[in-house]
Structure formats: structure tokens, C-alpha cells
N, C-alpha and C positions, 0 to 999 in steps of 0.2 A: 169850826173845826171840831170834829168828833174826837174827844180825848179818851174815850173808853179803851181799856187795854186790848180789846178785841180788834181795834182798828189796826190792821196790818201795815198801813202806810203812815202811821203817826209820826215816826221819826223823819220820814221824807217830807211830810207836811210842815213839821216844825222847822226843818232846814230851809224850806222854801220861804216861809214867813220871815225868818231871820235874814236870808239872802236879800229879800226885797224890802226889808225893814218896814214891814206893814205897821202903820201907826195904831191900828185897832184890830184886835183879834177877838172873835166871839167863840168861846169854847163851851161845849156842851157834852152831856152824857158821860161825865167822868171827872176826875180830879185834874184841875187845870195847872197844878204846880209845875209840871214839866214845861208848859208853855210860858208861864210867868218867869221861871228861871231863865229860859232861853232869850226872852225879849228884854230882860232887865238891862242887858248891855247897851241897848240903844233907846231905852226909856219908852217902850210902847205901852199900850193900855190893853188889858184883857177884861172883857165882860164875860161872866160865866153864870150859869144857873147853879144855885147852891141847894143841894138836897139834904145836906147834913150840917149840923152845927159844929161838927168836929173839923174845923177849917185849919189848914196849916198856918204856921206863924206868919207867913207872908200875907195872910188874909185876915189878920186881926183888925177889929174895928178901930177906925181912927178915934182919937181922944174926943172929938166933938160928937161922936155917936154914942159914947158910953154914958 
């Protein structure tokens, strides 16, 4: 899923993922926080490319990686 702000159908894509409770979402080209927040309700998993170390709190490294 392209999560860049220029994706005009991002909201529709996220709604579709939630509707079908996709267990795995691959997010790219942008901040995946919106997708992570949306699928948190049914415990899905998001894989994302990370181009910045300024990750949101939801993406902090687990203790075993510190």
C-alpha cells in the first residue's frame, strides 16, 4: 500500500484493509502510522520501508533490539 500523502485513495485503501482484516500489510513510500493505527484493532502486522530514524512512538525498537 502506498502511504504517501499524494495517494488520493489512501483512506479507501485503509478502509478496505480493515474491512477484510488483512493479517499483513506492506506499506511503502510514506509514514505508515495511519495504517498501524487502523489495524491495531484486530492485531494485524505492518511491514514498512523506513527511510528516517524519526519513527513514531508505535515504532520504537523492542527491548531486545536496544
